[in-house]
N, CA, C and O of each residue as an XYZ file, in Angstrom:
864
protein
N      -5.358     75.641    145.229
C      -5.680     77.058    145.003
C      -4.838     77.924    145.941
O      -4.765     77.655    147.140
N      -4.213     78.946    145.403
C      -3.398     79.838    146.220
C      -4.304     80.874    146.865
O      -4.902     81.697    146.172
N      -4.408     80.837    148.191
C      -5.359     81.687    148.894
C      -4.775     83.030    149.296
O      -5.532     83.970    149.536
N      -3.475     83.154    149.378
C      -2.866     84.402    149.806
C      -1.408     84.412    149.398
O      -0.839     83.379    149.046
N      -0.806     85.598    149.449
C       0.623     85.700    149.146
C       1.445     84.862    150.113
O       2.395     84.189    149.711
N       1.077     84.905    151.388
C       1.821     84.140    152.391
C       1.733     82.652    152.101
O       2.739     81.945    152.173
N       0.551     82.172    151.777
C       0.393     80.748    151.484
C       1.157     80.359    150.231
O       1.715     79.264    150.158
N       1.186     81.241    149.250
C       1.858     80.902    148.001
C       3.353     80.706    148.189
O       3.966     79.922    147.464
N       3.954     81.406    149.151
C       5.391     81.268    149.405
C       5.665     80.397    150.631
O       6.797     80.316    151.108
N       4.618     79.751    151.130
C       4.740     78.804    152.239
C       5.178     79.471    153.548
O       5.802     78.824    154.389
N       4.863     80.732    153.722
C       5.241     81.425    154.953
C       4.064     81.386    155.919
O       2.961     81.818    155.588
N       4.314     80.861    157.124
C       3.269     80.866    158.139
C       3.867     80.659    159.527
O       4.960     80.117    159.689
N       3.117     81.106    160.505
C       3.494     80.878    161.895
C       3.117     79.464    162.295
O       2.083     78.941    161.879
N       3.962     78.856    163.102
C       3.619     77.563    163.710
C       3.087     77.865    165.099
O       3.841     78.237    165.999
N       1.815     77.705    165.262
C       1.181     78.034    166.543
C       0.325     76.862    166.987
O      -0.864     76.802    166.673
N       0.917     75.943    167.707
C       0.184     74.775    168.195
C       0.923     74.190    169.387
O       2.096     74.488    169.612
N       0.229     73.358    170.146
C       0.838     72.773    171.329
C       1.288     73.857    172.284
O       0.560     74.820    172.524
N       2.485     73.708    172.831
C       3.035     74.671    173.780
C       3.986     75.674    173.135
O       4.723     76.368    173.834
N       3.972     75.753    171.805
C       4.788     76.745    171.116
C       4.157     78.117    171.341
O       2.966     78.311    171.094
N       4.954     79.052    171.805
C       4.441     80.384    172.135
C       4.013     81.132    170.870
O       4.532     80.862    169.786
N       3.080     82.058    171.001
C       2.690     82.888    169.849
C       3.877     83.731    169.368
O       4.662     84.240    170.168
N       3.985     83.862    168.059
C       4.984     84.755    167.487
C       6.420     84.341    167.699
O       7.305     85.196    167.722
N       6.681     83.037    167.856
C       8.043     82.592    168.175
C       8.656     81.689    167.100
O       9.880     81.618    166.993
N       7.825     80.994    166.296
C       8.352     80.036    165.329
C       7.574     80.146    164.014
O       6.343     80.126    163.994
N       8.339     80.263    162.910
C       7.751     80.423    161.579
C       8.450     79.489    160.600
O       9.544     78.991    160.868
N       7.805     79.260    159.468
C       8.372     78.428    158.421
C       8.083     79.072    157.073
O       7.122     79.828    156.932
N       8.925     78.767    156.075
C       8.677     79.338    154.748
C       9.486     78.594    153.697
O      10.292     77.718    154.008
N       9.249     78.968    152.443
C      10.154     78.579    151.368
C      11.393     79.480    151.467
O      11.490     80.299    152.380
N      12.318     79.333    150.548
C      13.581     80.069    150.624
C      13.340     81.569    150.458
O      12.777     81.987    149.446
N      13.751     82.383    151.422
C      13.482     83.827    151.357
C      14.240     84.560    150.263
O      13.820     85.632    149.826
N      15.362     83.988    149.812
C      16.204     84.729    148.862
C      16.670     83.858    147.700
O      17.652     84.179    147.030
N      15.977     82.778    147.468
C      16.378     81.855    146.404
C      15.884     82.330    145.034
O      16.517     82.066    144.011
N      14.753     83.029    145.027
C      14.093     83.377    143.775
C      13.420     84.725    143.950
O      12.711     84.938    144.934
N      13.627     85.631    143.021
C      13.046     86.970    143.134
C      11.522     86.942    143.202
O      10.903     87.893    143.679
N      10.915     85.853    142.725
C       9.463     85.748    142.704
C       8.872     85.835    144.105
O       7.805     86.424    144.282
N       9.544     85.258    145.111
C       8.995     85.274    146.464
C       9.763     86.171    147.427
O       9.338     86.368    148.565
N      10.893     86.715    146.977
C      11.769     87.444    147.896
C      11.078     88.635    148.550
O      11.178     88.821    149.763
N      10.374     89.446    147.753
C       9.726     90.642    148.290
C       8.652     90.272    149.300
O       8.560     90.882    150.365
N       7.836     89.269    148.968
C       6.755     88.850    149.866
C       7.296     88.351    151.193
O       6.804     88.745    152.251
N       8.305     87.488    151.149
C       8.843     86.936    152.389
C       9.566     88.008    153.194
O       9.528     87.978    154.425
N      10.219     88.948    152.532
C      10.870     90.044    153.254
C       9.863     90.823    154.091
O      10.125     91.144    155.250
N       8.722     91.123    153.506
C       7.672     91.845    154.231
C       7.158     91.009    155.393
O       7.025     91.505    156.512
N       6.872     89.746    155.128
C       6.332     88.863    156.162
C       7.338     88.637    157.289
O       6.967     88.622    158.462
N       8.606     88.462    156.933
C       9.645     88.231    157.944
C       9.851     89.454    158.816
O      10.040     89.329    160.026
N       9.816     90.637    158.216
C       9.936     91.857    159.004
C       8.741     92.055    159.921
O       8.901     92.469    161.069
N       7.554     91.765    159.427
C       6.359     91.871    160.266
C       6.415     90.911    161.447
O       5.943     91.226    162.540
N       7.001     89.729    161.216
C       7.126     88.721    162.274
C       8.331     88.980    163.180
O       8.515     88.293    164.185
N       9.145     89.966    162.824
C      10.346     90.319    163.586
C      11.299     89.125    163.730
O      11.833     88.867    164.809
N      11.497     88.413    162.634
C      12.397     87.256    162.646
C      13.778     87.689    163.127
O      14.365     88.642    162.614
N      14.284     86.959    164.135
C      15.568     87.320    164.745
C      16.664     86.303    164.466
O      17.843     86.592    164.674
N      16.289     85.110    163.996
C      17.277     84.075    163.694
C      16.674     83.106    162.681
O      15.459     82.911    162.636
N      17.544     82.501    161.867
C      17.073     81.675    160.752
C      17.796     80.339    160.722
O      19.021     80.280    160.830
N      17.020     79.256    160.575
C      17.576     77.935    160.291
C      17.408     77.680    158.799
O      16.303     77.407    158.331
N      18.505     77.771    158.056
C      18.512     77.506    156.625
C      18.921     76.049    156.449
O      20.077     75.692    156.679
N      17.986     75.217    156.046
C      18.229     73.780    155.997
C      18.909     73.320    154.715
O      19.391     72.189    154.648
N      18.957     74.184    153.686
C      19.382     73.678    152.376
C      20.727     74.205    151.869
O      21.342     73.563    151.018
N      21.195     75.337    152.357
C      22.432     75.916    151.833
C      23.624     75.637    152.735
O      23.472     75.315    153.914
N      24.825     75.767    152.153
C      26.027     75.790    152.979
C      26.412     77.244    153.230
O      25.824     78.148    152.637
N      27.370     77.477    154.082
C      27.705     78.835    154.494
C      28.223     79.684    153.333
O      27.953     80.884    153.277
N      28.969     79.069    152.404
C      29.479     79.816    151.252
C      28.346     80.230    150.324
O      28.294     81.368    149.858
N      27.451     79.304    150.066
C      26.342     79.582    149.158
C      25.416     80.660    149.673
O      24.948     81.501    148.906
N      25.150     80.642    150.961
C      24.193     81.602    151.507
C      24.762     83.005    151.530
O      24.006     83.969    151.406
N      26.048     83.151    151.683
C      26.658     84.483    151.722
C      26.450     85.232    150.416
O      26.187     86.434    150.430
N      26.564     84.541    149.290
C      26.404     85.199    147.995
C      24.961     85.576    147.722
O      24.705     86.544    147.006
N      24.002     84.827    148.281
C      22.585     85.118    148.061
C      22.072     86.197    149.012
O      21.250     87.029    148.629
N      22.552     86.178    150.238
C      22.009     87.061    151.275
C      22.267     88.529    150.987
O      21.553     89.396    151.489
N      23.276     88.813    150.188
C      23.624     90.194    149.868
C      22.445     90.975    149.294
O      22.342     92.186    149.490
N      21.557     90.279    148.584
C      20.446     90.927    147.904
C      19.202     91.072    148.779
O      18.200     91.626    148.328
N      19.247     90.589    150.014
C      18.115     90.710    150.936
C      18.638     91.330    152.231
O      19.186     90.616    153.072
N      18.484     92.630    152.408
C      19.094     93.320    153.552
C      18.750     92.729    154.908
O      19.627     92.612    155.763
N      17.492     92.351    155.127
C      17.113     91.816    156.441
C      17.824     90.492    156.714
O      18.248     90.227    157.839
N      17.951     89.663    155.676
C      18.599     88.362    155.814
C      20.106     88.551    155.990
O      20.738     87.896    156.820
N      20.661     89.456    155.195
C      22.097     89.708    155.270
C      22.489     90.261    156.634
O      23.552     89.933    157.160
N      21.626     91.102    157.205
C      21.890     91.653    158.534
C      21.960     90.548    159.581
O      22.847     90.550    160.433
N      21.021     89.605    159.515
C      21.036     88.485    160.464
C      22.268     87.611    160.243
O      22.879     87.141    161.202
N      22.632     87.395    158.984
C      23.810     86.583    158.674
C      25.065     87.203    159.264
O      25.906     86.501    159.826
N      25.189     88.507    159.138
C      26.370     89.205    159.660
C      26.428     89.195    161.187
O      27.497     89.368    161.773
N      25.286     88.994    161.821
C      25.232     88.916    163.283
C      25.314     87.470    163.783
O      25.104     87.206    164.967
N      25.622     86.531    162.868
C      25.688     85.101    163.196
C      24.345     84.572    163.688
O      24.288     83.716    164.571
N      23.272     85.089    163.111
C      21.922     84.663    163.469
C      21.280     83.805    162.380
O      20.074     83.561    162.399
N      22.100     83.350    161.433
C      21.653     82.409    160.408
C      22.580     81.210    160.450
O      23.801     81.363    160.420
N      22.009     80.020    160.520
C      22.813     78.808    160.432
C      22.472     78.091    159.131
O      21.307     77.802    158.859
N      23.501     77.804    158.328
C      23.333     77.120    157.045
C      23.699     75.654    157.237
O      24.871     75.323    157.413
N      22.696     74.772    157.202
C      22.884     73.387    157.619
C      23.148     72.412    156.466
O      23.637     71.307    156.697
N      22.829     72.809    155.228
C      23.151     71.980    154.064
C      22.642     70.546    154.233
O      23.385     69.589    154.016
N      21.382     70.403    154.618
C      20.767     69.077    154.787
C      20.338     68.499    153.436
O      20.003     69.241    152.513
N      20.352     67.175    153.330
C      19.787     66.537    152.157
C      18.373     66.070    152.490
O      17.806     66.479    153.504
N      17.805     65.222    151.649
C      16.422     64.781    151.850
C      16.319     63.469    152.624
O      15.215     62.988    152.878
N      17.447     62.892    152.997
C      17.436     61.576    153.649
C      17.319     61.746    155.165
O      18.327     61.768    155.871
N      16.094     61.865    155.657
C      15.886     62.197    157.062
C      16.320     61.086    158.015
O      16.403     61.310    159.223
N      16.595     59.897    157.490
C      16.996     58.791    158.354
C      18.509     58.618    158.460
O      18.978     57.838    159.289
N      19.286     59.332    157.635
C      20.729     59.066    157.687
C      21.418     59.868    158.787
O      20.862     60.834    159.311
N      22.629     59.456    159.125
C      23.348     60.048    160.260
C      23.703     61.505    160.015
O      23.696     62.311    160.945
N      24.011     61.847    158.784
C      24.374     63.235    158.492
C      23.195     64.168    158.757
O      23.361     65.237    159.345
N      22.019     63.764    158.324
C      20.828     64.573    158.566
C      20.613     64.752    160.066
O      20.276     65.846    160.520
N      20.804     63.692    160.829
C      20.612     63.768    162.280
C      21.616     64.720    162.919
O      21.261     65.493    163.808
N      22.867     64.667    162.471
C      23.882     65.584    163.005
C      23.525     67.030    162.700
O      23.667     67.911    163.548
N      23.062     67.259    161.487
C      22.680     68.614    161.091
C      21.470     69.100    161.882
O      21.414     70.263    162.282
N      20.515     68.225    162.107
C      19.341     68.599    162.893
C      19.752     68.967    164.313
O      19.235     69.927    164.884
N      20.672     68.211    164.877
C      21.165     68.537    166.215
C      21.801     69.926    166.230
O      21.567     70.705    167.154
N      22.602     70.239    165.214
C      23.198     71.575    165.120
C      22.125     72.656    165.092
O      22.247     73.685    165.758
N      21.080     72.413    164.320
C      20.013     73.394    164.192
C      19.260     73.602    165.489
O      18.915     74.733    165.831
N      18.999     72.525    166.217
C      18.268     72.634    167.482
C      19.123     73.315    168.547
O      18.608     74.082    169.361
N      20.410     73.042    168.544
C      21.303     73.732    169.485
C      21.421     75.218    169.135
O      21.621     76.054    170.016
N      21.295     75.536    167.850
C      21.275     76.927    167.419
C      20.062     77.643    168.025
O      20.174     78.782    168.478
N      18.914     76.978    168.031
C      17.725     77.565    168.669
C      17.992     77.801    170.152
O      17.658     78.858    170.688
N      18.584     76.834    170.799
C      18.891     76.960    172.230
C      19.810     78.149    172.492
O      19.669     78.836    173.503
N      20.751     78.389    171.578
C      21.780     79.403    171.795
C      21.406     80.793    171.279
O      22.173     81.739    171.456
N      20.247     80.930    170.647
C      19.844     82.221    170.102
C      18.476     82.613    170.661
O      17.856     81.863    171.415
N      18.028     83.788    170.279
C      16.706     84.255    170.677
C      15.809     84.337    169.446
O      16.260     84.708    168.363
N      14.542     83.989    169.621
C      13.585     84.050    168.523
C      13.014     85.444    168.355
O      13.417     86.387    169.037
N      12.084     85.556    167.451
C      11.436     84.519    166.650
C      12.383     83.895    165.613
O      13.256     84.559    165.054
N      12.171     82.593    165.382
C      12.974     81.842    164.428
C      12.180     81.556    163.167
O      10.964     81.366    163.204
N      12.899     81.531    162.042
C      12.332     81.097    160.766
C      13.069     79.851    160.313
O      14.299     79.835    160.268
N      12.320     78.801    159.977
C      12.884     77.561    159.441
C      12.535     77.500    157.959
O      11.369     77.633    157.588
N      13.550     77.299    157.104
C      13.256     77.193    155.674
C      14.249     76.278    154.985
O      15.362     76.065    155.466
N      13.825     75.740    153.847
C      14.739     75.051    152.926
C      14.538     75.729    151.574
O      14.531     76.958    151.506
N      14.377     74.966    150.504
C      14.091     75.610    149.210
C      12.590     75.826    149.049
O      12.128     76.962    148.947
N      11.843     74.746    149.027
C      10.393     74.853    148.836
C       9.642     75.056    150.145
O       8.511     75.544    150.153
N      10.277     74.680    151.250
C       9.568     74.725    152.525
C       8.605     73.569    152.687
O       7.645     73.655    153.452
N       8.858     72.487    151.969
C       7.930     71.348    151.964
C       8.528     70.121    152.651
O       7.969     69.628    153.630
N       9.645     69.632    152.154
C      10.169     68.340    152.603
C      11.048     68.447    153.850
O      10.663     67.973    154.919
N      12.212     69.060    153.723
C      13.092     69.186    154.882
C      12.457     70.047    155.972
O      12.443     69.674    157.145
N      11.934     71.198    155.568
C      11.245     72.054    156.533
C      10.043     71.336    157.124
O       9.763     71.452    158.317
N       9.336     70.594    156.284
C       8.170     69.855    156.754
C       8.517     68.882    157.853
O       7.821     68.814    158.865
N       9.597     68.119    157.666
C       9.968     67.138    158.680
C      10.448     67.800    159.955
O      10.034     67.408    161.046
N      11.320     68.806    159.840
C      11.839     69.483    161.035
C      10.698     70.112    161.830
O      10.682     70.038    163.059
N       9.754     70.725    161.141
C       8.623     71.342    161.839
C       7.721     70.296    162.485
O       7.195     70.529    163.573
N       7.534     69.153    161.841
C       6.767     68.063    162.451
C       7.401     67.627    163.771
O       6.706     67.415    164.764
N       8.722     67.497    163.769
C       9.431     67.087    164.981
C       9.222     68.112    166.098
O       8.916     67.743    167.232
N       9.387     69.390    165.779
C       9.243     70.437    166.787
C       7.803     70.533    167.290
O       7.568     70.708    168.485
N       6.862     70.421    166.391
C       5.447     70.480    166.775
C       5.087     69.330    167.705
O       4.456     69.529    168.743
N       5.494     68.124    167.320
C       5.212     66.953    168.146
C       5.886     67.069    169.509
O       5.280     66.778    170.540
N       7.125     67.491    169.500
C       7.907     67.660    170.730
C       7.239     68.644    171.684
O       7.319     68.486    172.902
N       6.582     69.656    171.131
C       5.951     70.683    171.959
C       4.478     70.404    172.231
O       3.739     71.302    172.636
N       4.053     69.178    172.014
C       2.731     68.758    172.462
C       1.584     69.087    171.542
O       0.439     69.157    171.990
N       1.859     69.294    170.253
C       0.785     69.569    169.307
C      -0.074     68.326    169.091
O       0.398     67.201    169.262
N      -1.318     68.529    168.721
C      -2.206     67.413    168.401
C      -1.772     66.783    167.083
O      -1.288     67.465    166.179
N      -1.954     65.481    166.992
C      -1.538     64.743    165.801
C      -2.188     65.318    164.542
O      -1.512     65.498    163.529
N      -3.473     65.605    164.593
C      -4.167     66.147    163.419
C      -3.590     67.497    163.005
O      -3.493     67.790    161.814
N      -3.206     68.324    163.986
C      -2.640     69.639    163.671
C      -1.274     69.506    163.002
O      -0.958     70.254    162.077
N      -0.471     68.560    163.468
C       0.846     68.310    162.866
C       0.682     67.871    161.414
O       1.381     68.363    160.529
N      -0.230     66.958    161.178
C      -0.479     66.461    159.818
C      -1.019     67.571    158.916
O      -0.575     67.729    157.779
N      -1.976     68.332    159.433
C      -2.575     69.410    158.635
C      -1.528     70.448    158.232
O      -1.543     70.937    157.103
N      -0.617     70.786    159.155
C       0.406     71.777    158.848
C       1.343     71.254    157.768
O       1.743     72.006    156.879
N       1.692     69.986    157.834
C       2.550     69.401    156.810
C       1.872     69.451    155.431
O       2.487     69.854    154.444
N       0.620     69.042    155.378
C      -0.088     68.977    154.093
C      -0.380     70.357    153.516
O      -0.527     70.506    152.303
N      -0.465     71.361    154.375
C      -0.754     72.711    153.915
C       0.308     73.230    152.942
O       0.006     74.049    152.074
N       1.537     72.759    153.081
C       2.620     73.215    152.210
C       2.395     72.849    150.750
O       2.965     73.481    149.861
N       1.585     71.852    150.495
C       1.342     71.427    149.126
C       0.367     72.348    148.390
O       0.066     72.124    147.218
N      -0.127     73.388    149.081
C      -0.979     74.389    148.448
C      -0.182     75.582    147.942
O      -0.759     76.537    147.422
N       1.132     75.536    148.090
C       1.970     76.660    147.683
C       2.331     76.542    146.206
O       1.897     75.618    145.517
N       3.138     77.502    145.730
C       3.587     77.460    144.339
C       4.733     76.482    144.146
O       5.186     76.269    143.021
N       5.208     75.881    145.242
C       6.346     74.967    145.183
C       5.892     73.513    145.215
O       4.770     73.206    145.617
N       6.760     72.648    144.796
C       6.464     71.219    144.761
C       7.423     70.463    145.675
O       8.547     70.898    145.924
N       6.953     69.331    146.162
C       7.809     68.440    146.925
C       8.860     67.837    146.004
O       8.595     67.582    144.829
N      10.041     67.615    146.537
C      11.093     66.923    145.777
C      10.992     65.414    145.946
O      11.731     64.657    145.317
N      10.076     64.986    146.799
C       9.939     63.565    147.094
C       8.589     63.012    146.644
O       8.514     61.924    146.073
N       7.524     63.772    146.907
C       6.175     63.290    146.633
C       5.481     64.155    145.587
O       5.726     65.357    145.492
N       4.619     63.526    144.814
C       3.751     64.282    143.928
C       2.682     64.967    144.776
O       2.223     64.419    145.778
N       2.295     66.165    144.363
C       1.338     66.943    145.161
C       0.054     66.159    145.411
O      -0.486     66.191    146.517
N      -0.440     65.453    144.390
C      -1.701     64.752    144.556
C      -1.572     63.541    145.482
O      -2.576     62.976    145.916
N      -0.345     63.150    145.778
C      -0.125     62.017    146.674
C       0.156     62.455    148.111
O       0.407     61.620    148.980
N       0.113     63.746    148.353
C       0.344     64.252    149.702
C      -0.930     64.058    150.516
O      -1.870     64.846    150.409
N      -0.955     63.025    151.314
C      -2.157     62.709    152.067
C      -1.769     62.211    153.454
O      -0.601     62.274    153.839
N      -2.729     61.728    154.184
C      -2.510     61.244    155.545
C      -1.417     60.186    155.607
O      -0.587     60.208    156.516
N      -1.408     59.264    154.657
C      -0.423     58.187    154.676
C       0.997     58.714    154.488
O       1.935     58.236    155.126
N       1.145     59.689    153.618
C       2.462     60.307    153.408
C       2.945     60.969    154.692
O       4.093     60.789    155.098
N       2.060     61.738    155.332
C       2.426     62.432    156.566
C       2.775     61.441    157.671
O       3.751     61.645    158.393
N       2.006     60.389    157.813
C       2.273     59.402    158.859
C       3.566     58.643    158.588
O       4.283     58.285    159.522
N       3.867     58.397    157.323
C       5.127     57.731    156.982
C       6.308     58.590    157.404
O       7.301     58.080    157.923
N       6.199     59.886    157.183
C       7.273     60.792    157.574
C       7.395     60.871    159.092
O       8.501     60.873    159.631
N       6.270     60.937    159.769
C       6.293     60.963    161.231
C       6.893     59.690    161.811
O       7.535     59.728    162.861
N       6.690     58.567    161.137
C       7.144     57.274    161.661
C       8.663     57.176    161.736
O       9.195     56.282    162.394
N       9.367     58.092    161.067
C      10.829     58.140    161.171
C      11.253     58.285    162.630
O      12.305     57.780    163.023
N      10.448     58.965    163.428
C      10.777     59.175    164.839
C      10.534     57.943    165.692
O      11.128     57.806    166.761
N       9.672     57.048    165.239
C       9.097     56.073    166.175
C       9.580     54.643    166.035
O       9.179     53.792    166.829
N      10.429     54.342    165.056
C      10.804     52.960    164.760
C       9.544     52.149    164.459
O       8.810     52.482    163.528
N       9.287     51.114    165.212
C       8.138     50.251    164.915
C       6.917     50.579    165.772
O       5.885     49.919    165.654
N       7.024     51.582    166.626
C       5.910     51.943    167.502
C       4.861     52.717    166.712
O       5.194     53.661    165.995
N       3.610     52.327    166.839
C       2.522     53.035    166.168
C       2.293     54.381    166.842
O       2.127     54.452    168.060
N       2.284     55.433    166.058
C       2.087     56.778    166.598
C       0.608     57.042    166.822
O      -0.222     56.783    165.950
N       0.292     57.558    167.995
C      -1.083     57.907    168.352
C      -1.092     59.314    168.942
O      -0.040     59.902    169.190
N      -2.275     59.835    169.159
C      -2.420     61.125    169.817
C      -1.759     61.117    171.190
O      -1.169     62.111    171.613
N      -1.866     59.975    171.885
C      -1.392     59.877    173.260
C       0.128     59.778    173.383
O       0.694     60.241    174.373
N       0.797     59.182    172.393
C       2.240     58.962    172.554
C       3.110     59.853    171.669
O       4.336     59.743    171.705
N       2.495     60.734    170.875
C       3.244     61.526    169.907
C       4.336     62.367    170.556
O       5.475     62.357    170.089
N       4.014     63.091    171.618
C       5.001     63.963    172.254
C       6.140     63.147    172.863
O       7.307     63.518    172.739
N       5.807     62.051    173.512
C       6.840     61.211    174.114
C       7.771     60.632    173.051
O       8.985     60.579    173.246
N       7.204     60.202    171.933
C       8.011     59.655    170.844
C       8.968     60.715    170.306
O      10.132     60.418    170.038
N       8.489     61.945    170.147
C       9.339     63.025    169.649
C      10.478     63.320    170.612
O      11.611     63.548    170.190
N      10.179     63.316    171.901
C      11.221     63.597    172.891
C      12.262     62.491    172.919
O      13.459     62.770    172.999
N      11.826     61.247    172.856
C      12.763     60.122    172.820
C      13.614     60.186    171.553
O      14.810     59.894    171.587
N      12.999     60.566    170.447
C      13.725     60.715    169.181
C      14.857     61.745    169.327
O      15.978     61.507    168.878
N      14.560     62.870    169.948
C      15.581     63.903    170.121
C      16.677     63.467    171.087
O      17.840     63.837    170.919
N      16.315     62.696    172.079
C      17.299     62.208    173.041
C      18.162     61.083    172.467
O      19.390     61.135    172.538
N      17.516     60.078    171.904
C      18.219     58.853    171.511
C      18.827     58.920    170.111
O      19.952     58.468    169.899
N      18.081     59.487    169.154
C      18.561     59.477    167.772
C      19.290     60.755    167.376
O      20.252     60.717    166.608
N      18.836     61.872    167.897
C      19.487     63.134    167.553
C      20.625     63.433    168.513
O      21.600     64.076    168.126
N      20.523     62.983    169.747
C      21.637     63.113    170.681
C      21.631     64.358    171.536
O      22.672     64.744    172.068
N      20.477     65.000    171.681
C      20.399     66.104    172.634
C      20.462     65.552    174.049
O      19.959     64.460    174.313
N      21.070     66.290    174.950
C      21.117     65.889    176.353
C      19.795     66.251    177.027
O      19.040     67.068    176.500
N      19.505     65.653    178.185
C      18.280     66.025    178.913
C      18.203     67.521    179.216
O      17.125     68.113    179.144
N      19.330     68.131    179.550
C      19.308     69.566    179.829
C      19.031     70.370    178.561
O      18.346     71.391    178.615
N      19.557     69.919    177.421
C      19.271     70.596    176.151
C      17.806     70.448    175.764
O      17.201     71.363    175.206
N      17.246     69.282    176.070
C      15.818     69.067    175.813
C      14.982     70.094    176.570
O      14.064     70.692    176.010
N      15.301     70.290    177.824
C      14.541     71.245    178.644
C      14.752     72.674    178.151
O      13.805     73.460    178.121
N      15.977     73.021    177.766
C      16.243     74.361    177.246
C      15.488     74.615    175.946
O      14.972     75.710    175.727
N      15.424     73.598    175.081
C      14.692     73.736    173.835
C      13.208     73.970    174.103
O      12.582     74.802    173.446
N      12.648     73.247    175.054
C      11.249     73.461    175.426
C      11.018     74.884    175.912
O      10.044     75.534    175.533
N      11.927     75.354    176.753
C      11.790     76.696    177.299
C      11.863     77.753    176.207
O      11.113     78.729    176.222
N      12.780     77.548    175.251
C      12.917     78.508    174.168
C      11.649     78.576    173.318
O      11.157     79.664    173.020
N      11.132     77.432    172.936
C       9.970     77.399    172.061
C       8.678     77.823    172.780
O       7.743     78.325    172.157
N       8.648     77.612    174.085
C       7.511     78.074    174.868
C       7.675     79.528    175.303
O       6.763     80.116    175.883
N       8.845     80.102    175.018
C       9.169     81.487    175.358
C       8.984     81.758    176.842
O       8.366     82.744    177.242
N       9.534     80.859    177.648
C       9.442     81.023    179.097
C      10.724     81.610    179.671
O      10.822     81.816    180.881
């Protein structure tokens, strides 16, 4: 059931763990479809979005779309939008390289940040899970936020909506952990090790990313 305009377009603040209020947001594509463009424009302006991680487009593709959304086009012209052109294979090396680019973009810019792909479900879902876990969110909160996206007007490109459950969320989270069982107690440590070892952030970049997301 669609409870609100914001929920229908998958736009919401990520407020859990040590993530500061009003600093990190997620949504479906702000300018992909006229059906959600007006709603997200209002929500993004209210949130004062200052930089955008676009997980699904390349730089050429986003330029032609952004022209029709003044707030998005303004950020693009200020180099405050990064177009990462990620696919759905969260375990492959290309995805990891792109994720590293996106996280370094956060380090190098000022928020509030908006993370989006097309539906705001799969790629956005995984990236937000990583950031939430990294910033000390509770396991149940990370899972609940992921599953909430299946209440929007969009569908997963990987899972059927009715199959979006605890097992699906835990399978996605397990990408960070190899064979280690994820628990409430080790979730944050696993996320940090994932960013260090698999994504390739340096220890100093890890600390800068924490500071940015905590708005310290």
